[in-house]
Structure formats: C-alpha cells, structure tokens
ZATI-577336 format. One record per atom (N, C-alpha, C, O): x, y, z. Coordinates in steps of 0.1 Angstrom, whole numbers, padded with zeros to 4 digits, always signed. Layout:
N
XYZ...
***
This chain:
263
-0080+0150+0017-0069+0145+0015-0063+0147+0000-0069+0148-0010-0051+0149+0001-0049+0154-0012-0038+0132-0019-0032+0123-0015-0047+0141-0035-0043+0127-0042-0039+0134-0055-0042+0145-0061-0031+0121-0056-0027+0129-0077-0036+0126-0087-0044+0116-0087-0035+0136-0095-0044+0137-0104-0045+0124-0110-0035+0117-0107-0058+0116-0122-0054+0107-0131-0062+0107-0137-0072+0112-0133-0061+0102-0149-0065+0100-0156-0077+0090-0162-0076+0081-0154-0088+0087-0171-0098+0078-0165-0092+0068-0166-0093+0058-0159-0081+0068-0180-0072+0054-0182-0068+0047-0172-0071+0035-0169-0057+0062-0162-0049+0056-0150-0058+0047-0146-0055+0035-0147-0072+0051-0139-0077+0050-0131-0080+0035-0139-0081+0027-0129-0082+0030-0148-0091+0018-0150-0079+0008-0146-0081-0002-0140-0069+0013-0151-0058+0004-0153-0056-0003-0139-0051-0014-0139-0061+0004-0124-0060+0000-0111-0071-0009-0110-0068-0019-0104-0085-0007-0115-0092-0018-0111-0087-0035-0121-0077-0036-0128-0096-0046-0120-0093-0055-0118-0096-0058-0136-0105-0053-0143-0090-0064-0139-0093-0061-0154-0102-0065-0167-0102-0065-0179-0110-0069-0154-0126-0074-0163-0136-0062-0160-0148-0061-0162-0126-0052-0154-0139-0038-0158-0130-0037-0173-0133-0046-0180-0122-0028-0177-0117-0024-0192-0126-0036-0201-0132-0033-0211-0126-0046-0197-0131-0055-0206-0149-0058-0211-0156-0061-0221-0151-0055-0195-0170-0047-0195-0172-0039-0206-0177-0041-0217-0168-0028-0201-0165-0019-0204-0168-0011-0218-0174-0001-0222-0152-0026-0227-0148-0023-0237-0161-0030-0252-0161-0026-0263-0168-0039-0245-0176-0046-0247-0195-0040-0246-0205-0044-0251-0194-0025-0235-0203-0021-0233-0201-0007-0250-0208-0003-0260-0187-0003-0246-0188+0009-0254-0187+0007-0268-0191+0015-0276-0182-0004-0273-0185-0009-0288-0202-0012-0296-0209-0011-0306-0201-0015-0286-0220-0020-0289-0227-0008-0294-0232-0007-0305-0228+0005-0279-0231+0016-0283-0226+0022-0293-0236+0026-0299-0216+0026-0300-0204+0032-0308-0202+0025-0324-0195+0028-0333-0211+0016-0322-0217+0006-0331-0230+0004-0342-0232+0006-0354-0238-0004-0325-0255-0003-0336-0262+0007-0323-0273+0011-0326-0258+0009-0314-0270+0020-0309-0274+0028-0310-0286+0030-0312-0262+0039-0307-0263+0050-0310-0264+0057-0328-0264+0069-0329-0265+0051-0336-0263+0053-0349-0282+0051-0354-0288+0054-0365-0286+0044-0340-0298+0039-0346-0312+0054-0339-0325+0054-0338-0302+0062-0337-0306+0075-0323-0310+0088-0339-0301+0091-0347-0322+0094-0341-0323+0106-0353-0323+0111-0344-0329+0109-0333-0312+0119-0347-0308+0131-0343-0318+0144-0349-0328+0139-0353-0317+0154-0350-0316+0164-0362-0310+0174-0362-0310+0182-0371-0298+0175-0345-0290+0184-0351-0279+0185-0359-0272+0176-0354-0273+0191-0370-0264+0184-0383-0249+0179-0378-0243+0172-0385-0244+0185-0366-0232+0188-0360-0238+0170-0353-0235+0161-0360-0246+0164-0339-0244+0156-0339-0249+0140-0353-0245+0129-0355-0254+0145-0356-0259+0139-0372-0241+0128-0380-0237+0116-0382-0236+0146-0384-0228+0141-0387-0219+0134-0376-0213+0126-0382-0216+0135-0365-0213+0126-0355-0213+0114-0353-0204+0106-0353-0231+0111-0353-0229+0098-0354-0223+0090-0370-0213+0083-0368-0226+0090-0380-0221+0088-0384-0205+0080-0391-0201+0074-0401-0200+0087-0376-0185+0082-0377-0177+0071-0364-0166+0067-0360-0196+0069-0359-0192+0064-0346-0187+0053-0348-0179+0048-0342-0193+0049-0358-0190+0029-0362-0174+0025-0363-0166+0018-0358-0176+0033-0369-0158+0039-0372-0148+0037-0361-0139+0029-0360-0152+0046-0355-0146+0051-0336-0146+0032-0331-0137+0024-0332-0156+0031-0326-0159+0015-0321-0147+0008-0320-0143+0007-0308-0141+0004-0326-0131-0009-0328-0119-0001-0324-0109-0008-0322-0119+0013-0321-0102+0020-0320-0106+0022-0305-0098+0021-0296-0122+0026-0300-0119+0034-0287-0124+0015-0280-0122+0013-0268-0128+0007-0286-0129-0003-0278-0114-0014-0276-0115-0024-0269-0103-0011-0281-0094-0015-0288-0082-0003-0274-0071-0006-0269-0087+0004-0273-0079+0013-0263-0083+0007-0250-0075+0010-0241-0095-0001-0246-0102+0000-0233-0097-0018-0232-0101-0023-0221-0090-0029-0243-0090-0035-0242-0070-0037-0236-0064-0043-0228-0067-0029-0244-0054-0023-0237-0059-0022-0223-0066-0029-0215-0055-0013-0223-0062-0009-0209-0065-0019-0197-0064-0017-0185-0067-0032-0204-0076-0043-0195-0058-0055-0195-0053-0060-0185-0053-0056-0206-0035-0061-0205-0030-0056-0198-0022-0061-0191-0033-0041-0198-0018-0036-0189-0030-0039-0170-0023-0041-0160-0041-0039-0169-0043-0042-0157-0041-0051-0148-0039-0050-0136-0040-0066-0160-0041-0080-0159-0021-0080-0153-0016-0084-0142-0017-0077-0160+0000-0072-0155-0001-0070-0146+0001-0078-0138-0003-0057-0144-0003-0051-0128-0009-0066-0114-0005-0069-0103-0018-0070-0120-0021-0076-0111-0014-0088-0105-0012-0092-0094-0012-0094-0125+0001-0106-0116+0010-0104-0114+0016-0115-0111+0021-0091-0113+0030-0087-0110+0029-0083-0094+0039-0084-0087+0015-0080-0089+0013-0079-0075+0014-0083-0071+0020-0082-0060+0008-0095-0076+0007-0112-0066+0015-0119-0067+0013-0129-0060+0027-0117-0075+0041-0125-0076+0045-0113-0064+0042-0119-0053+0046-0107-0062+0053-0094-0051+0052-0095-0040+0061-0092-0032+0037-0101-0037+0033-0110-0020+0035-0120-0019+0036-0125-0008+0037-0128-0030+0037-0144-0027+0053-0147-0027+0059-0158-0028+0058-0137-0027+0083-0140-0026+0082-0128-0011+0091-0123-0005+0072-0126-0010+0075-0124+0008+0078-0132+0022+0070-0140+0026+0090-0130+0028+0085-0143+0034+0096-0139+0050+0096-0145+0061+0103-0130+0046+0111-0120+0059+0111-0108+0057+0109-0102+0047+0113-0103+0074+0116-0092+0071+0129-0084+0060+0128-0074+0054+0138-0092+0061+0151-0088+0050+0141-0092+0033+0147-0084+0026+0137-0095+0029+0128-0091+0020+0123-0081+0017+0124-0077+0006+0113-0073+0030+0106-0068+0029+0118-0054+0029+0118-0046+0020+0127-0053+0037+0142-0040+0026+0147-0039+0013+0152-0029+0008+0145-0048+0008+0145-0053-0007+0140-0043-0021+0145-0038-0032+0127-0044-0013+0119-0039-0025+0114-0022-0018+0109-0019-0008+0119-0014-0031+0112+0000-0033+0101+0004-0020+0094-0004-0013+0102+0022-0019+0088+0020-0010+0074+0019-0016+0063+0016-0011+0079+0025-0034+0065+0016-0043+0057+0005-0046+0045+0004-0048+0069-0005-0046+0066-0018-0039+0061-0018-0032+0049-0021-0033+0064-0017-0023+0060-0016-0007+0042-0008-0002+0034-0008+0007+0045+0001-0018+0028+0002-0016+0021-0007-0019+0010-0011-0014+0025-0011-0028+0020-0021-0038+0014-0034-0032+0004-0041-0036+0024-0036-0021+0022-0050-0015+0018-0049-0007+0022-0058+0000+0004-0039+0005+0001-0038+0012-0013-0036+0003-0023-0038+0010-0015-0034-0007-0026-0029-0014-0027-0039-0017-0039-0040-0018-0022-0054-0020-0024-0063-0024-0028-0070-0016-0033-0080-0019-0026-0068+0000-0023-0080+0014-0044-0070+0015-0054-0075+0020-0043-0062+0012-0057-0063+0022-0067-0066+0008-0079-0070+0009-0060-0065-0007-0071-0068-0013-0077-0082-0010-0088-0084-0006-0065-0091-0012-0066-0101-0009-0076-0104+0006-0076-0114+0013-0081-0096+0008-0090-0098+0027-0101-0098+0021-0109-0106+0025-0103-0088+0007-0113-0086+0007-0119-0069+0011-0128-0068+0019-0113-0059+0007-0116-0046+0008-0111-0045-0005-0102-0051-0010-0120-0034-0011-0116-0027-0021-0104-0017-0024-0111-0008-0028-0098-0015-0024-0085-0003-0025-0081+0005-0030-0073+0003-0040-0085+0013-0027-0084+0028-0041-0064+0036-0034-0062+0042-0023-0054+0035-0043-0046+0042-0045-0044+0050-0044-0038+0053-0054-0045+0063-0035-0045+0071-0039-0034+0084-0043-0036+0096-0045-0020+0075-0045-0008+0082-0049-0002+0098-0035-0001+0110-0035+0000+0087-0028+0006+0097-0008+0019+0108-0019+0022+0120-0016+0022+0102-0030+0034+0117-0037+0047+0111-0031+0055+0119-0027+0050+0101-0029+0066+0100-0022+0067+0090-0010+0061+0089+0001+0077+0084-0015+0084+0075+0007+0078+0080+0019+0077+0074+0030+0070+0097+0014+0067+0102+0027+0058+0111+0029+0057+0119+0038+0050+0108+0017+0031+0114+0013+0027+0116+0021+0032+0120+0031+0012+0114+0018+0005+0119+0029-0003+0097+0026+0003+0086+0025-0015+0100+0026-0025+0084+0027-0022+0082+0017-0019+0091+0009-0022+0069+0014-0013+0061+0003-0021+0051+0001-0017+0045-0009-0033+0045+0006-0038+0039+0003-0059+0041+0008-0063+0050+0015-0066+0035+0003-0077+0036+0010-0090+0026+0009-0095+0023-0002-0095+0020+0024-0096+0005+0024-0110+0009+0022-0113+0021+0024-0118+0001+0020-0135-0002+0022-0139-0016+0019-0136-0025+0011-0147-0015+0028-0156-0030+0033-0167-0029+0039-0169-0028+0051-0177-0028+0029-0188-0026+0039-0191-0009+0040-0190-0002+0031-0197-0004+0054-0197+0005+0054-0180+0010+0064-0179+0021+0070-0172+0001+0063-0159+0006+0064-0153+0013+0059-0151+0011+0047-0145+0024+0067-0137+0034+0054-0119+0036+0066-0116+0041+0077-0111+0025+0052-0101+0030+0064-0090+0034+0057-0085+0028+0048-0081+0049+0062-0071+0053+0054-0060+0050+0058-0059+0052+0070-0045+0044+0050-0036+0038+0056-0022+0045+0047-0021+0048+0035-0013+0046+0057+0000+0058+0053+0009+0038+0057+0010+0028+0065+0012+0046+0041+0030+0032+0044+0043+0039+0047+0044+0051+0043+0051+0033+0051+0067+0039+0060+0070+0024+0053+0065+0013+0056+0082+0028+0042+0088+0018+0044+0106+0025+0047+0115+0029+0039+0106+0023+0063+0113+0027+0063+0128+0016+0071+0126+0009+0081+0144+0017+0062+0154+0012+0059+0158+0015+0081+0155+0007+0090+0166+0027+0083+0168+0031+0092+0162+0032+0099+0163+0022+0106+0154+0039+0105+0146+0046+0114+0136+0039+0122+0133+0028+0119+0130+0044+0132+0118+0036+0134+0111+0046+0128+0118+0053+0121+0096+0049+0128+0085+0050+0128+0079+0066+0141+0072+0063+0151+0082+0077+0139+0079+0088+0146+0061+0086+0152+0052+0078+0148+0061+0096+0162+0045+0099+0167+0042+0106+0158+0031+0104+0154+0049+0118+0152+0046+0129+0141+0037+0127+0135+0027+0133+0135+0040+0112+0125+0035+0103+0119+0020+0100+0114+0013+0100+0104+0019+0095+0133+0005+0087+0136-0005+0099+0134-0013+0102+0126+0001+0107+0147-0003+0121+0147-0012+0128+0136-0024+0132+0136-0003+0129+0127-0009+0135+0114-0022+0128+0108-0033+0133+0106-0018+0113+0104-0028+0102+0105-0043+0104+0107-0054+0103+0101-0039+0110+0125-0052+0106+0132-0054+0122+0128-0042+0125+0127-0061+0132+0125-0058+0145+0122-0068+0138+0109-0079+0133+0113-0066+0137+0094-0072+0130+0084-0077+0117+0090-0086+0114+0081-0077+0113+0094-0090+0101+0090-0100+0111+0106-0109+0104+0109-0100+0126+0117-0112+0132+0120-0113+0137+0108-0122+0130+0105-0111+0145+0098-0110+0156+0094-0123+0148+0072-0131+0152+0063-0115+0137+0077-0121+0120+0065-0140+0122+0066-0150+0125+0060-0136+0119+0078-0149+0110+0088-0146+0092+0082-0156+0085+0078-0138+0088+0082-0133+0075+0079-0134+0069+0090-0135+0075+0101-0134+0054+0090-0139+0043+0109-0121+0049+0115-0117+0054+0126-0114+0047+0104-0100+0045+0107-0090+0044+0101-0089+0042+0089-0077+0046+0112-0069+0045+0099-0055+0033+0102-0058+0024+0110-0044+0033+0097-0037+0025+0096-0026+0025+0093-0024+0021+0082-0010+0030+0104+0006+0031+0096+0008+0017+0098+0001+0011+0107+0019+0011+0088+0025+0001+0080+0038+0006+0082+0038+0018+0082+0054-0001+0084+0065+0002+0085+0069-0012+0076+0064-0024+0075+0074-0008+0073+0088-0022+0077+0098-0029+0087+0100-0041+0090+0102-0021+0092+0106-0018+0105+0095-0017+0119+0085-0024+0121+0100-0007+0127+0090-0007+0142+0090+0011+0140+0095+0019+0132+0077+0011+0153+0075+0023+0158+0080+0026+0166+0081+0017+0173+0085+0039+0174+0090+0051+0185+0073+0042+0196+0062+0039+0192+0078+0040+0209+0074+0035+0219+0060+0051+0221+0048+0050+0224+0070+0065+0217+0055+0078+0219+0046+0079+0204+0038+0087+0200+0049+0071+0199+0035+0061+0186+0025+0050+0188+0013+0048+0185+0033+0044+0195+0022+0037+0203+0009+0038+0216-0002+0033+0217+0016+0047+0223+0012+0052+0232-0001+0067+0225-0013+0072+0227+0009+0069+0218-0001+0084+0208-0018+0073+0205-0030+0076+0207-0013+0061+0201-0021+0054+0191-0028+0045+0199-0032+0034+0195-0028+0047+0210-0038+0035+0217-0049+0044+0224-0047+0056+0228-0061+0037+0224-0074+0038+0227-0080+0051+0212-0090+0058+0212-0072+0049+0204-0079+0050+0193-0080+0047+0182-0073+0037+0179-0090+0054+0169-0092+0042+0157-0078+0039+0148-0077+0041+0136-0069+0036+0154-0059+0037+0144-0047+0025+0148-0045+0023+0160-0041+0020+0141-0040+0005+0141-0018+0007+0133-0013+0010+0122-0011+0003+0147+0001+0008+0140+0010-0013+0134+0014-0022+0141+0008-0012+0124+0014-0027+0119+0028-0026+0115+0031-0025+0103+0038-0025+0127+0053-0031+0130+0056-0042+0115+0046-0047+0109+0069-0045+0111+0070-0062+0097+0068-0072+0099+0069-0081+0090+0063-0075+0114+0063-0091+0114+0051-0086+0120+0051-0094+0130+0038-0077+0122+0023-0083+0118+0028-0078+0106+0037-0076+0115+0032-0074+0096+0026-0077+0084+0031-0085+0070+0031-0084+0058+0039-0095+0084+0041-0104+0074+0037-0119+0082+0040-0131+0081+0026-0108+0092+0018-0122+0095+0001-0121+0084-0009-0128+0082+0007-0112+0082-0010-0105+0078-0011-0114+0057-0021-0118+0051+0010-0115+0051+0002-0114+0046+0013-0131+0040+0015-0135+0029+0015-0135+0050+0014-0155+0052+0002-0155+0057+0001-0163+0067-0011-0149+0054-0030-0148+0060-0033-0156+0046-0037-0167+0043-0025-0139+0037-0033-0143+0029-0026-0151+0010-0031-0154-0002-0013-0152+0017-0008-0160+0004-0016-0173-0006-0020-0183+0000-0016-0173-0009-0021-0182-0022-0011-0195-0016-0017-0203-0009+0000-0197-0017+0003-0207-0010+0016-0209+0006+0028-0212+0007+0004-0205+0015+0011-0207+0029+0021-0211+0030+0024-0223+0027+0032-0199+0035+0051-0205+0038+0052-0201+0054+0045-0192+0060+0060-0206+0057+0065-0205+0070+0072-0192+0065+0081-0191+0057+0065-0181+0071+0069-0167+0074+0080-0160+0084+0076-0153+0093+0095-0162+0080+0101-0160+0086+0103-0145+0099+0111-0136+0095+0095-0142+0112+0095-0132+0110+0108-0121+0123+0113-0123+0135+0110-0114+0117+0123-0112+0120+0126-0096+0125+0137-0091+0126+0114-0090+0128+0109-0073+0134+0101-0081+0150+0094-0091+0154+0109-0067+0153+0100-0064+0166+0099-0075+0176+0088-0075+0182+0106-0083+0179+0104-0097+0188+0108-0088+0203+0107-0077+0199+0110-0089+0210+0107-0084+0224+0120-0090+0229+0129-0083+0234+0121-0101+0228+0129-0115+0233+0138-0119+0223+0143-0129+0230+0145-0121+0211+0146-0130+0201+0167-0118+0209+0172-0115+0220+0169-0114+0189+0179-0112+0195+0191-0111+0182+0202-0113+0178+0175-0104+0178+0177-0102+0160+0170-0085+0153+0159-0081+0150+0181-0078+0153+0178-0067+0143+0166-0062+0137+0166-0062+0125+0156-0059+0142+0145-0050+0137+0147-0050+0125+0143-0059+0118+0153-0040+0119+0158-0034+0105+0160-0046+0094+0152-0049+0085+0167-0049+0096+0174-0063+0093+0178-0079+0092+0180-0086+0083+0178-0082+0107+0176-0097+0105+0184-0102+0111+0183-0114+0115+0198-0089+0112+0210-0097+0117+0218-0096+0133+0219-0088+0142+0221-0103+0131+0230-0103+0150+0225-0094+0164+0216-0089+0156+0223-0090+0171+0222-0080+0181+0237-0077+0190+0244-0087+0190+0240-0069+0196+0251-0066+0200+0252-0055+0213+0252-0043+0210+0251-0060+0227+0248-0053+0233+0259-0040+0232+0270-0041+0226+0256-0025+0239+0264-0013+0237+0256-0007+0249+0246-0011+0255+0267+0008+0250+0262+0013+0264+0266+0027+0252+0274+0027+0243+0255+0037+0257+0255+0050+0247+0267+0061+0254+0267+0066+0265+0275+0062+0244+0282+0079+0244+0275+0090+0252+0278+0093+0263+0269+0094+0247+0263+0107+0245+0248+0105+0246+0240+0096+0246+0247+0122+0247+0232+0123+0247+0224+0119+0257+0229+0111+0265+0209+0122+0258+0204+0117+0272+0201+0105+0279+0194+0102+0288+0210+0098+0270+0207+0085+0270+0225+0076+0275+0227+0065+0277+0232+0086+0276+0246+0078+0283+0250+0077+0293+0250+0084+0304+0256+0063+0287+0257+0058+0299+0241+0043+0299+0240+0037+0310+0238+0041+0295+0225+0036+0299+0229+0023+0284+0232+0026+0273+0228+0009+0290+0226+0000+0277+0214-0002+0269+0202-0001+0273+0222-0004+0251+0211-0008+0245+0211-0017+0237+0223-0021+0240+0208-0029+0225+0209-0035+0217+0209-0030+0205+0203-0021+0200+0218-0039+0200+0220-0025+0186+0231-0036+0174+0238-0047+0175+0227-0024+0165+0223-0039+0151+0243-0042+0156+0249-0037+0165+0248-0054+0142+0257-0057+0145+0266-0055+0135+0277-0061+0134+0259-0043+0126+0261-0042+0110+0256-0031+0116+0244-0028+0113+0264-0020+0126+0257-0008+0124+0276-0007+0122+0284-0015+0125+0277+0007+0116+0270+0022+0112+0259+0020+0096+0253+0030+0091+0260+0004+0088+0253+0007+0074+0235+0001+0086+0224-0003+0082+0238+0001+0093+0224-0012+0097+0219+0003+0112+0230+0006+0118+0209+0011+0116+0216+0017+0132+0199+0012+0134+0190+0020+0135+0199-0003+0133+0187-0011+0145+0190-0007+0159+0200-0006+0165+0180-0006+0160+0181-0006+0180+0172-0013+0189+0160-0012+0186+0175-0019+0197+0167-0026+0209+0164-0014+0224+0171-0007+0230+0149-0018+0225+0160-0014+0242+0162-0025+0254+0156-0035+0252+0168-0025+0262+0184-0030+0276+0169-0033+0284+0162-0026+0291+0170-0044+0281+0166-0047+0302+0166-0057+0308+0160-0068+0305+0175-0053+0320+0185-0066+0324+0177-0078+0335+0182-0085+0343+0162-0077+0332+0156-0084+0341+0150-0093+0331+0143-0102+0335
***
C-alpha cells in the first residue's frame, strides 16, 4: 500500500494533541533529570550528557508546538464535519478536506484513523481504519461531475486482498455506476454514496441536525451531484440513443444523470 513518507513530527501532528504533550513531558524529564544520572565511560557520551539538560526545554518546546498544531487540526476537522448538512456542502469542499471529513467521521465512530496520503484526488488508499482486530482500507472520491466506476472498486479490492485487510470502503460525494455496485456485491467492499455519507455524518455530529440528503434517492427529482432539479431528456447519440433519462437542469455545468423508468 503506497504511503507518502512523513517525518515523526508530521505523524505526531495527525494524532490527538495530548500524545505530544505526554511525549514532551517524558522527553523533558529524561533529558533534564534521568539521563544526567547515568555514569558514562565513553568521552563522547559524557560530553553529550552534559549538554542534554540545556536541550530539554528546546525539545519539549518543539513537541508542545506540535501539540498545538494537532489541537488546531482537530478543531478545524471538527468544524468541517459539523458544517456538513447537504450534498451542496459536500461539493464545496476540496478533495483534501473531503478526506479529512471522512477520517473525522470514522474517528468519532471509534476507529483509529491513519491518513495514508493517497497522493492526490485520484491516488491510492487514503485512510486506514482500525478498531479491535478490524482493518478497513478507505478510498475517497470527491467527484463533482462523474460517477465512480468499477475500475476504482476493483483496484481497492485487490489492495484489500494483498494487505490481508478485513475489508474496504469506497466513499464518493456523488454516486456509483451500476457496474461498480454489481462488482462489490458479495465482496468485503462497501460503497458509500453521498447520501449514505451524509447519513454517517449526521450520526456523529455533536449537534445532530436534519441532514438534507440530495444524492441517490431513486424516486426523487433532484440531481445526485448538485441537488438541482432534474429534467427528462432523450439521448441523441451513443449506444443509448433514443432512450430517455433524467439529466440535471444545470447542464452543461453539471452532468448529473439518473436512469429513467416508465414504471
């Protein structure tokens, strides 16, 4: 599983702030009081021991600074999650914020979340979720105009098998193709469209609110991508030429579609 190489301080910044506070206290006590009590015979270590007490506040200060960054990140992610209540709000955020939003939602559900750094809006595995013996690999797709196809689902399934993970989750701010749903059926892969993601967010928000779910409701008349009104259209070319379908009224700015059924 591809992960971007990060420094120890970057990893600490993704953990709860109190991790760095505790580590700062341990480092300070070790450098200031405990290590100087050790009798070293090596001249180099003797000289280093003499310098450690003066380094103690500097090292502890760096870790406390990381704790501040971690606390700010926690506040920012929490505010991001609390501000989501519709498909439109999901579409306004960046793909980086979308990954952070998903991670925060699962963190509140009790998972230990590792941000893998997939590498971009179409990178590899973005999050690793752990709870008990369960390991879930998550790929986030912040698509505004297209549906997530089977290729993405197939690739994640391969990574889940290679990593011996419990399962995988593909999460989209929009929808999935029917082929993607068909492939995931019967496999340890869960597909969460925008509507299901909003439901998950509503469950973990500190102040529960009525979430306006405007994505992937089979019988409503709203665009699955932007929530605008859908209009009945007829395909003019391609393999579906002559067939009716629901298209977004904001076309061509939005290319959201839904299948049309006469029943």
